[in-house]
N, C-alpha and C positions, 0 to 999 in steps of 0.2 A: 070697317073703315078702310077706304082705299088710299094707298100711299104712293107717292112718287119719290124715288131715291135719286138724288142728283149728286154726283161727285164734283167737287169744286163748285158747289152750289151757292157759296156765300159771297162771291164777287164776280165782276165781269160778265161774260156770257152766261156763266153758271147761275148767277143771281137773277139774270133776265129770264132764264128757263124756270127758275123757282117761281117768279112772279106769274109767268104765263100759266103754269100748272096750278098754282094757288087760285088763280082766277077761274079755273075749271073745277074748283072745289076739291082738289086733291090735297090731302094732308102730306106733309113733306118730311123727308129725312135728308138732311144735308151732310155730306161727308167730305172732310178736308183736313188739312194739317194746321190750320190757323184758328186757334181757340177763340181769340177776340173777334175775328171776322165772323166765325160761325155763330157766336153768341149774339152779335149785333144783327146779323141777317135774320136769325130766328125771331129776335125782338121786333124787328120791322115787319116781318111777314105776319106774325101773330097779331100785330096791331092793325095791319091794313086789310087782312082777309079773315073770314070766319072759318079758319082751318086750324088743325093741330100741327105745329111746326116743331121739329126736333133736330138735334144735330149729334154727330159722332165725330170727335176729333181724332184723327189718326193719319199716319203717313201711308199714302196709297202706293208708294214705291217699294214697300217691303214685300218679300215673297209671300207672306201669309195674309196680305191685305184683303184679298177677295174672300177668303175663307172666314176671316174674322168679321167682316161686314155681314156675310150671310148668316153666320152663327148668331150675331147680335140681333138680327131681324127675327130669327127663329125664337130666341129667348124672350124678346120683347113682343112677340106675336104681331109683328109688322108684316102685313101682306103687301108686297110690292107689285103694283099693277103697271107702273111706268118706271123704267130704268133709263137714266141719262148718263152716259159715260162722257163727262166733259173735262175732268181734271187734266191738267197738262203743264208742261214747262217748255221754255224755248231758249235756245242759245245759238248764236251765229258763230261758228268756229269750224276748224277742220276736224276730221275724225282722228287723225294721228297726232293728237295734242298731248298725249300722256295723261289726260284726265279721264281715266278709265271708269272711275266710280260715277262720275257725272253721266257718262255715256250709258252705263249700266242702269242708272236711275231712270233715264229717259225711256229706255226700252221697257223696263218694268212698268213704268207709269203709263206709257202710251200703248203698249201691246199686251203684256202679260196680264196685268190686273183687269183691264176692261174685257179681255177675252174670257177670263175665268168668271167675272161677274155675269157676262152674257150666258155662259154655260150653266151656272148655278141658278140664277134667277129665271133664265129662259126655260130651264127644266120645270120649275114650278109653274110658270105661265102656261107651258104646254099641257100640264096636268089640269090646270083650271080652264084651258081652252080660251084664254083671253089674256092679252098683255101687249105692252108697247116697249120697244127698245130703241133708243136714239143714241147713236154714236157720233161724236164730233170728230170729223176728219178735217180736211183742209184742201184748199185750192192747190197747195203744194204737192198733193198726192199725184198730180199730173206733171210736176215740174222737178225732175232730178237736177239739182243745182248744188255746186260746191258751197259749203258753209252750213247747209241744212240737210246734209246727207242722212243723218239718223232721224231727224224730225220728219223729213219728207217720206222716207221709207216707211216709218211707222204709220203715218197718215194714209199712205197708199195701202198698207196692210189693212187698216181699219175700214177703208172704203170697200176693198174686195171681200174682206171677211163679212162685212155687213150684208153685202149682196148675196153671198152664199148662205148665210144664216137666215136671211129673209126667205129664200127658197125652201129651206128646211122647215121653217115654222109657219109658213103661210097657210097650210091646210089645217092648222091647229088654232086658228084665230089669233095669232100673234103677229103684230106688225113690227118690222125692223127697218129702220132708216139710218142713213148716214148723211149728215149735212157737211158740205165742203165749202166753208166761207173763204173769201179772199181776205183783204185787209179789213180789220175791225177798228172802228173809231174809238181808240183808247190813246193813252199817253205813250204807248209802246214805241211809236214811230217818231216821236219828238217833232211833230209837224205843227205849223202855225194853225190858228183857228180858221183863218181864211182858206188855207190849203185843205184842211179837213172838211170844210163846208163844200169846197169845189169837188173834192173826190166823192163826197156823198151824193152830190147832184149828178155826177157822171156815172154813178153806180159802181165805181171801183171799190169804194169803202162803204160799209154799213155800220150802223150803231148796234151795240149788243142787243138792245130790245128788238130791233128789226130782225136780226139773225135768229133770235129765240122765237119770234112770232112765225117766221118762215119755217123753221125747223119743226115746231110743235104742230103747225097746221099740216105740213107734209106727213108727219108721223101718223096722225089720226086719219089722214086720207089714204094711207098705205103706199105712199111714194117712197121708193127705196133710196135712190141717190138724188140729192138736192144740191144744186149750185146756185146760191143767191146772186142775182144780177145778170142781166143780158150780156153786158160787156165781159164779165168774167167767163160766161159760156163761150163767147167768141174767142177770147184769148186762149182758152183751153184747146180749141181747134187749131190755133196757130202754133201753139207750143210744140206740137208733134213735127212741125215743119222746120224748126230751128236746128241747123246743123251743129255738131259738137264744136267746130272751130269758132263759132260765134260765142258759145258759152265760155270757152277758154279765154277768148278775148275779153269778155266782160269780167271774168274772174281776175285776170291780171290787172285790169284797170281799177277794179274795186279795192285792191289791196286788202284782202280779207283781214278783218279785225274781230276779235272775240266780243260777243255781246250775249248777255244772259238775262232771262227773266223767269221767275217761277210763279 
């Protein structure tokens, strides 16, 4: 039985990935830190698709997370053919805010755990000469900006890491992709429904289902770096032309205020 392992797979973009892969007849292992969300996601997926859905509730930001997940799959004889590193957190704040534990959590969650999951499960895929790894990066991987310094740097790492890993595993039948979405149509931005509809039409914002559809399609086609939306691709080209003086001006006008979501 072929499995897809999805971190953060019970909500948001992660749940959208779960549905996309269930539709491709993959059994699912959802890993995340919210027991109730995990249980409800598995219930819905088991009801809507003829697949086996399971979950593992754990904190992906602890140092031993990747090893514990890998060991769990070995014990349960779960052969992972698709790995989706999606779990994440977001906060808008300065680096020097004395909240060092939160910063450590983000680095562990966005960099260390997904890197080790890629190494461990990638090794198994290499032996099988088949597999798929999808890492969720971000549009911010191209945008060094105050307030998201750790977030953006971590996403840039995952983008570049995915490209290198794709080169390493290509000759062994393993596809590696990184999807770099811009704004996603969720409640995170506190926008009105009219504005959300407008931004979707303009291609600046995409629904979680659309992001997942684009990401899974690119993964199975072997595309390495994926940026959803033509406008987002254009903006990335412009970002490199913005001088630091403009960024500093925007920072001062924005009056940086902390915001966080996990």
